[in-house]
C-alpha positions as CSV (number, residue, x, y, z in Angstrom):
1,M,78.5,83.0,115.9
2,K,81.3,80.7,115.0
3,Y,84.8,82.1,114.4
4,R,84.9,81.0,110.8
5,H,81.6,82.7,110.1
6,I,82.9,85.9,111.6
7,K,85.9,85.9,109.3
8,K,83.6,85.5,106.3
9,W,81.4,88.4,107.4
10,V,84.5,90.6,108.0
11,L,85.8,89.7,104.5
12,L,82.4,90.6,103.0
13,G,82.3,93.9,104.9
14,A,85.8,94.8,103.7
15,V,84.9,94.1,100.1
16,I,81.7,96.2,100.4
17,L,83.6,99.1,102.1
18,S,86.2,99.0,99.4
19,A,83.5,99.1,96.7
20,I,81.9,102.2,98.4
21,G,85.3,103.9,98.8
22,S,86.1,103.2,95.2
23,H,82.8,104.7,94.0
24,F,83.5,108.0,95.8
25,S,87.3,108.1,95.1
26,G,86.8,110.1,91.9
27,G,86.8,113.3,93.8
28,M,89.9,112.5,95.9
29,N,93.2,114.2,95.4
30,S,95.2,111.9,93.1
31,Y,98.3,111.9,95.3
32,Y,96.4,110.8,98.4
33,L,94.5,108.2,96.4
34,Q,97.8,106.8,95.2
35,I,99.1,106.5,98.7
36,I,95.9,104.7,99.9
37,I,96.3,102.3,97.1
38,F,100.0,101.7,97.9
39,I,99.0,101.0,101.5
40,G,96.7,98.2,100.3
41,I,99.3,96.8,98.0
42,N,101.9,96.8,100.9
43,V,99.4,95.1,103.2
44,T,99.1,92.3,100.7
45,L,102.9,92.0,100.2
46,A,103.6,92.0,104.0
47,V,100.9,89.5,104.9
48,S,102.0,87.1,102.1
49,L,105.6,87.4,103.3
50,N,104.5,86.8,106.9
51,L,103.2,83.4,105.8
52,I,106.8,82.5,104.8
53,N,108.9,84.4,107.4
54,G,106.5,84.6,110.3
55,Y,104.3,81.4,110.3
56,T,106.7,79.0,108.7
57,G,109.9,80.3,110.2
58,Q,111.9,80.8,106.9
59,F,113.7,83.9,105.9
60,S,113.1,85.1,102.4
61,L,114.7,88.2,100.9
62,G,113.3,87.7,97.3
63,H,109.7,88.9,97.7
64,A,110.3,91.9,95.3
65,G,111.3,89.4,92.7
66,F,107.9,87.7,92.8
67,M,106.3,91.0,92.8
68,A,108.2,92.0,89.7
69,I,107.2,88.8,87.9
70,G,103.5,89.5,88.6
71,A,103.8,93.1,87.6
72,Y,105.5,92.5,84.3
73,V,103.5,89.4,83.3
74,S,100.1,91.1,84.1
75,A,101.2,94.4,82.5
76,Y,102.4,92.7,79.3
77,L,99.2,90.6,78.9
78,S,96.9,93.5,79.5
79,T,98.8,95.8,77.1
80,E,99.8,93.4,74.3
81,H,96.9,90.9,74.3
82,S,93.8,92.9,75.2
83,A,92.8,93.8,71.7
84,A,91.3,90.4,70.8
85,L,89.2,90.4,74.0
86,F,87.9,94.0,73.4
87,K,87.2,93.2,69.8
88,A,85.1,90.2,70.7
89,L,83.3,91.7,73.8
90,G,83.7,95.5,73.2
91,T,85.4,97.9,75.5
92,N,83.0,97.9,78.4
93,F,83.0,97.4,82.2
94,F,82.5,93.7,81.9
95,S,85.3,93.1,79.4
96,I,87.7,95.3,81.4
97,T,86.8,93.5,84.6
98,L,87.3,90.1,83.0
99,L,90.6,91.1,81.5
100,F,91.9,92.6,84.8
101,I,91.0,89.5,86.9
102,A,92.6,87.3,84.3
103,V,95.9,89.2,84.1
104,L,96.1,89.4,87.9
105,I,95.6,85.7,88.3
106,A,98.1,85.1,85.4
107,G,100.7,87.3,87.2
108,G,100.1,85.4,90.4
109,I,100.4,82.0,88.8
110,A,103.7,83.1,87.0
111,A,105.1,84.3,90.4
112,S,104.0,81.0,92.1
113,I,105.7,78.9,89.4
114,A,108.9,80.9,90.0
115,G,108.4,80.3,93.7
116,L,108.1,76.6,93.1
117,I,111.2,76.6,90.8
118,V,113.3,78.3,93.4
119,G,111.6,76.7,96.4
120,V,112.0,73.0,95.7
121,P,115.8,73.0,95.5
122,S,116.5,75.8,98.0
123,L,114.1,75.3,100.8
124,R,116.0,72.4,102.2
125,L,118.4,75.2,103.3
126,K,117.9,77.1,106.5
127,G,118.5,80.5,108.0
128,D,121.2,82.6,106.4
129,Y,121.7,80.2,103.5
130,L,118.1,80.4,102.5
131,A,118.2,84.2,102.8
132,I,121.2,84.4,100.4
133,V,119.5,82.1,97.9
134,T,116.3,84.1,97.8
135,L,118.2,87.4,97.7
136,G,120.1,86.1,94.6
137,F,116.9,84.9,93.0
138,G,115.4,88.4,93.4
139,E,118.4,90.0,91.8
140,I,118.4,87.5,88.9
141,I,114.8,88.3,88.1
142,R,115.5,92.0,88.1
143,V,118.5,91.6,85.8
144,L,116.6,89.3,83.4
145,I,113.8,91.9,83.2
146,Q,116.3,94.6,82.7
147,N,117.7,92.7,79.7
148,T,114.4,91.8,78.1
149,D,113.5,94.3,75.3
150,A,109.9,92.9,75.0
151,V,109.1,94.6,78.3
152,G,111.2,97.7,77.9
153,G,114.4,96.6,79.4
154,P,116.2,99.3,81.5
155,R,113.8,101.9,80.0
156,G,110.9,100.4,81.9
157,Y,107.5,99.4,80.6
158,S,105.0,102.2,80.0
159,G,101.5,102.5,78.5
160,I,99.9,100.2,81.1
161,A,96.2,100.8,81.6
162,G,95.2,102.2,85.0
163,Y,92.8,99.5,86.0
164,T,93.7,99.4,89.7
165,T,91.1,101.0,92.0
166,L,90.5,101.0,95.7
167,F,88.0,98.2,95.3
168,W,90.5,95.8,93.6
169,T,93.4,96.8,96.0
170,Y,91.5,96.3,99.2
171,S,89.5,93.4,98.1
172,V,92.8,91.6,97.3
173,A,94.3,92.7,100.6
174,A,91.2,91.4,102.5
175,L,91.2,88.2,100.6
176,T,94.9,87.7,101.3
177,I,94.4,88.2,105.0
178,Y,91.3,85.9,105.0
179,I,93.1,83.1,103.3
180,V,96.3,83.3,105.4
181,V,94.3,83.5,108.7
182,S,92.0,80.6,107.6
183,L,94.9,78.5,106.5
184,I,96.8,79.0,109.8
185,D,93.6,78.2,111.8
186,S,93.0,75.0,109.9
187,T,94.3,71.6,110.9
188,Y,96.6,71.5,107.9
189,G,97.9,75.0,108.7
190,R,99.1,73.9,112.1
191,G,101.9,72.1,110.2
192,F,103.4,75.5,109.3
193,L,103.6,76.5,113.0
194,T,105.1,73.1,113.8
195,V,107.8,73.6,111.2
196,R,108.5,77.1,112.6
197,D,108.6,76.1,116.3
198,D,110.8,73.0,115.9
199,E,111.7,71.7,112.5
200,V,113.7,68.7,113.8
201,A,110.9,67.6,116.1
202,A,108.4,68.0,113.2
203,E,110.5,65.8,111.0
204,A,110.9,63.3,113.8
205,V,107.1,62.8,114.0
206,G,106.7,62.3,110.3
207,I,105.8,65.8,109.1
208,N,107.2,66.6,105.6
209,T,108.7,69.9,106.4
210,T,110.0,70.6,102.9
211,R,106.4,70.3,101.5
212,Y,105.1,72.8,104.1
213,K,107.9,75.3,103.3
214,V,107.4,75.0,99.6
215,T,103.6,75.4,100.0
216,A,104.1,78.6,102.0
217,F,106.7,79.8,99.5
218,V,104.4,79.2,96.5
219,L,101.3,80.7,98.1
220,G,103.2,83.8,99.4
221,A,104.7,84.2,95.9
222,F,101.2,84.0,94.3
223,F,99.9,86.9,96.4
224,A,103.1,88.9,95.8
225,G,102.6,88.4,92.1
226,V,99.0,89.7,92.3
227,A,100.2,92.7,94.3
228,G,102.7,93.3,91.6
229,G,99.9,93.3,89.0
230,L,97.9,95.8,91.1
231,Y,101.0,98.0,91.4
232,A,101.7,98.0,87.7
233,H,98.1,98.9,86.8
234,S,98.2,101.7,89.4
235,T,101.4,103.5,88.4
236,T,100.9,102.7,84.7
237,Y,104.7,102.5,84.4
238,I,107.1,100.0,85.9
239,N,110.9,99.9,86.0
240,P,113.3,97.1,87.1
241,S,114.8,99.4,89.7
242,G,111.5,99.5,91.5
243,F,111.9,95.8,92.4
244,D,115.4,95.8,93.7
245,F,116.9,94.5,97.0
246,Q,115.7,97.7,98.8
247,R,112.1,96.9,98.0
248,S,112.5,93.4,99.4
249,I,114.0,94.8,102.6
250,E,111.1,97.2,102.9
251,I,108.6,94.3,102.9
252,V,110.8,92.4,105.4
253,I,110.9,95.3,107.8
254,M,107.1,95.5,107.7
255,V,106.9,91.9,108.8
256,I,109.5,92.4,111.5
257,L,108.0,95.7,112.7
258,G,104.5,94.3,113.1
259,G,105.7,91.1,114.7
260,M,106.5,87.9,112.8
261,G,103.5,85.5,113.1
262,S,101.0,88.3,113.7
263,T,98.8,89.0,110.7
264,A,97.1,92.0,112.4
265,G,100.5,93.4,113.4
266,V,102.0,93.0,110.0
267,A,99.1,94.7,108.3
268,F,99.3,97.6,110.8
269,A,103.0,97.9,110.2
270,A,102.5,98.0,106.4
271,I,100.1,101.0,106.9
272,L,102.4,102.7,109.4
273,L,105.6,102.3,107.4
274,T,104.0,103.4,104.1
275,L,102.7,106.6,105.7
276,L,106.0,107.3,107.5
277,L,108.0,107.0,104.4
278,E,105.7,109.3,102.4
279,Y,105.8,111.8,105.2
280,L,109.5,111.8,105.2
281,R,109.5,113.0,101.6
282,F,108.0,116.2,102.9
283,V,110.5,116.4,105.8
284,A,113.4,116.1,103.3
285,G,112.1,119.3,101.7
286,Y,111.9,121.5,104.8
287,E,114.6,124.0,104.3
288,W,114.5,125.2,108.0
289,L,115.7,121.7,109.2
290,P,119.4,120.9,109.6
291,D,121.0,119.5,106.5
292,L,121.8,116.2,108.3
293,V,118.2,115.6,109.3
294,R,116.9,116.3,105.8
295,R,119.5,113.9,104.3
296,I,118.5,111.1,106.8
297,A,114.8,111.7,105.9
298,A,115.5,111.4,102.2
299,N,117.4,108.1,102.6
300,R,115.2,105.1,103.2
301,V,118.1,102.8,104.0
302,I,119.1,104.9,107.0
303,I,115.5,105.1,108.2
304,Y,115.1,101.3,107.9
305,S,118.3,100.8,109.9
306,L,117.2,103.2,112.6
307,V,113.8,101.5,112.9
308,L,115.4,98.1,113.1
309,I,117.9,99.2,115.8
310,A,115.2,100.8,117.9
311,L,112.9,97.8,117.5
312,M,115.5,95.3,118.5
313,L,116.4,97.4,121.6
314,L,112.9,98.3,122.7
315,R,110.6,95.5,121.4
316,P,112.4,92.6,119.7
317,Q,109.1,90.7,119.2
318,G,107.7,93.5,117.1
319,L,104.9,95.9,117.8
320,F,102.2,93.2,118.2
321,G,104.4,90.2,118.7
322,R,102.7,86.9,118.3
323,L,99.1,87.7,119.3
324,P,97.1,85.0,121.0
325,R,94.4,83.4,118.7
326,R,91.2,82.3,120.4
327,G,92.9,82.4,123.8
328,I,95.9,80.2,122.9
329,P,99.3,81.8,122.2
330,I,100.7,80.7,118.8
331,G,103.7,78.5,119.1
332,S,103.5,78.3,122.9
333,A,103.6,74.5,123.3
334,S,104.5,74.7,127.0
335,K,101.5,76.8,127.8
336,R,99.2,74.5,125.8
337,A,100.5,71.6,127.7
338,K,99.4,73.2,131.0
339,L,95.9,73.7,129.9
340,P,93.3,71.5,131.5
341,A,92.0,68.5,129.5
342,N,88.6,70.1,128.8
343,A,90.2,73.4,127.5
């Protein structure tokens, strides 16, 4: 069976399993169900950022800003503009499904437009300069939302319908992984790896590196916006403080921890880090532990710092590193050159 057919069957299997899990999720503990949904959302966020940071070699610190745009746009549309649809079609499974798909796509498109707006002028920058620009963009989005009364301002936006289920969460996560992997495996997608490996050489052979970087930025922003929509319709309340710089750092750490350029590694790191941070909430409440330990457990910034320090010392390439794909290591031009002609 060809590789591309295997990917399609895996995607279909993931969607079917998520539908089955969603069907039986009614009897689950609400806290554990929420954590499982957060895991799927974080997988989508980490895999979409990996397209920018891992496969294209950029360094974005504004992913939480795109997530915020998707969350607020989708929440506002589903809350303020659903009455006309329900009046025409009735409040039933079909109309709710149609509405939810529409607002998720709208949130993703709004985030991708923002990605295009910030990407075109700034992606000619590199390294630290790009990181500072994207960081500033994320903070600008948060401040703008905080000063917009239509979406609650600093009070947050409440009354959002709880449409997010295991089916939607993991179907989106599986689709994100499928699209990113298929894109990188395609002939066009090799341009992203070329830009990452040697941007100067890529420009020298006629590759429009800015176009590839903007494409990665827009596509990554789209899926971050969709993830934001899922998050908003899961928590049913969103606040600008939930999309701050710390949230962006959390997503970046998932990418670094899993190994930049490894979709499987990044997805695994998103699962691991989400579970770890939730477990530390309980550790912070254990009275028998020393006060210093409980303070560290309660502070995510300290945990992130310790994880990054340990990772840089023990495994700088991440848990999975850049995994070989179909027998050829990604970005290893020297090894590809040594392959026999019939390889």
